[in-house]
C-alpha positions in Angstrom: -16.3 -11.4 -14.5 -13.0 -13.1 -13.5 -11.9 -12.9 -9.9 -8.7 -10.8 -9.9 -8.6 -10.3 -6.1 -8.0 -13.7 -4.5 -8.2 -13.4 -0.7 -5.0 -14.5 1.0 -2.8 -13.3 3.8 -0.3 -11.5 1.6 -2.9 -9.3 0.0 -4.5 -8.6 3.4 -1.2 -7.4 4.8 -0.5 -5.2 1.8 -4.1 -3.8 2.1 -3.5 -2.9 5.7 -0.3 -1.1 5.0 -1.6 0.9 2.1 -4.8 1.7 3.9 -2.6 3.3 6.5 -0.7 5.4 4.1 -3.6 6.7 2.1 -6.0 8.3 4.5 -6.2 12.0 5.3 -4.8 13.0 8.7 -5.5 15.5 11.4 -1.8 16.1 11.9 0.1 19.2 11.0 0.7 19.5 7.2 4.5 19.2 7.5 4.0 15.9 9.4 1.3 14.4 7.3 2.7 11.7 5.1 -0.8 10.4 4.2 -3.5 11.8 2.1 -5.9 11.1 -0.7 -4.1 9.5 -3.6 -2.6 6.3 -5.0 0.0 4.3 -3.1 2.0 1.2 -4.0 4.2 -1.1 -2.0 7.9 -1.1 -2.7 9.0 -4.2 -4.7 12.4 -5.1 -3.3 11.7 -5.5 0.5 11.7 -8.3 3.1 9.6 -8.7 6.2 11.5 -6.0 8.2 14.1 -4.9 5.6 13.5 -1.7 3.7 13.7 -1.6 -0.1 17.2 -2.0 -1.5 16.4 0.4 -4.4 14.8 3.3 -2.4 11.4 2.2 -3.8 12.2 2.9 -7.4 10.3 -0.3 -8.3 6.7 -0.9 -7.1 4.9 -4.2 -6.6 1.7 -4.5 -8.8 -0.5 -4.2 -5.7 -1.5 -0.8 -4.3 -4.3 1.3 -2.8 -6.3 4.4 -3.6 -7.7 6.6 -0.9 -10.3 9.2 -1.5 -12.5 11.0 1.1 -11.8 8.4 3.8 -12.6 5.4 1.5 -10.0 2.8 0.6 -9.8 0.7 -2.5 -7.4 -2.1 -3.4 -5.6 -1.6 -6.7 -3.9 -4.1 -9.0 -1.8 -2.7 -11.8 -2.5 -4.6 -15.0 -0.5 -4.9 -18.2 3.1 -4.6 -16.9 5.8 -6.1 -19.1 8.5 -5.5 -16.4 11.0 -8.4 -16.1 13.1 -7.0 -13.2 10.6 -8.1 -10.5 11.5 -9.9 -7.2 11.8 -13.6 -7.9 11.9 -13.0 -11.6 8.1 -12.9 -11.8 7.5 -11.0 -15.0 4.7 -8.4 -14.9 4.3 -8.4 -11.1 6.0 -5.0 -10.6 6.6 -1.7 -12.4 8.9 1.2 -12.3 7.7 4.0 -9.9 8.5 6.6 -12.5 6.2 5.0 -15.2 4.2 8.0 -16.5 0.9 6.0 -16.8 -0.6 2.8 -15.6 -3.9 0.9 -15.8 -5.4 -0.6 -12.7 -8.4 -2.7 -11.6 -9.9 -1.6 -8.3 -11.9 -3.2 -5.5 -13.5 -1.2 -2.7 -12.2 -2.1 0.7 -13.9 0.2 3.2 -13.1 2.9 5.8 -9.9 3.7 7.6 -8.9 6.4 10.1 -5.9 8.1 11.6 -5.1 9.4 15.1 -1.9 11.4 15.4 0.9 9.1 14.0 -1.2 6.0 13.9 -3.5 4.3 11.5 -6.4 2.1 12.5 -7.8 -0.5 10.2 -10.9 -2.5 11.0 -11.6 -5.6 8.9 -13.6 -8.7 9.8 -14.4 -7.2 13.2 -10.8 -6.7 14.3 -9.1 -3.3 14.5 -5.4 -3.2 13.9 -3.1 -0.3 15.0 -0.2 0.8 12.8 2.5 3.4 13.2 4.2 5.1 10.3 7.7 6.7 9.8 9.2 8.7 7.0 12.2 7.2 5.3 14.3 8.1 2.2 11.8 7.8 -0.7 9.1 5.8 1.1 7.1 5.4 4.3 7.5 2.5 6.7 4.3 1.2 8.2 4.6 -1.0 11.3 1.9 -2.9 13.2 1.6 -1.9 16.9 0.1 -3.9 19.7 -2.1 -6.9 19.3 -2.3 -8.2 15.8 -5.6 -9.1 14.2 -5.8 -12.6 12.7 -5.4 -11.0 9.2 -2.3 -9.0 10.1 1.3 -10.0 10.5 4.3 -8.6 12.4 6.0 -7.5 9.2 6.7 -4.0 8.2 5.3 -2.4 5.0 7.2 0.0 2.8 5.0 2.2 0.6 5.3 5.3 -1.6 2.8 7.4 -3.6 2.4 6.8 -7.3 2.6 10.2 -9.1 1.8 9.2 -12.7 -1.6 9.0 -14.5 -3.9 6.2 -13.5 -6.5 4.7 -15.8 -9.1 2.6 -13.8 -11.0 -0.2 -15.4 
């Protein structure tokens, strides 16, 4: 089987952000932006600059959380041409009714109040999250793990049908 999940820093950072956004929380329901589901990163962002389109376009990388388990997702088969850097097929419209994904299990993540903790390769990274207009901002807090960066992540839930291969 072909390797469709090359390990590199960009993917690790996206993983951390999405992990944070997808796990169930012990917070009050009205404060809980995270839960089981499918989340994707917003396409038109920079390191600490929110999406310019309100997260109407998703990157092709996302995450699934279910019962405290996190999986990395890669959307396959996109024909979208309006992606950052003119990279055809590496993004898709957030309102697309159905997508096909490949998945790779990542592991466990957990929440405490307004923070998310991700442990990977023996290092636990702390993240905080904030509601924004149409997306959630995920920001690393404290000491960064070797696999994490000081950039912010902007994510939103995908609400269409997902076919997993």
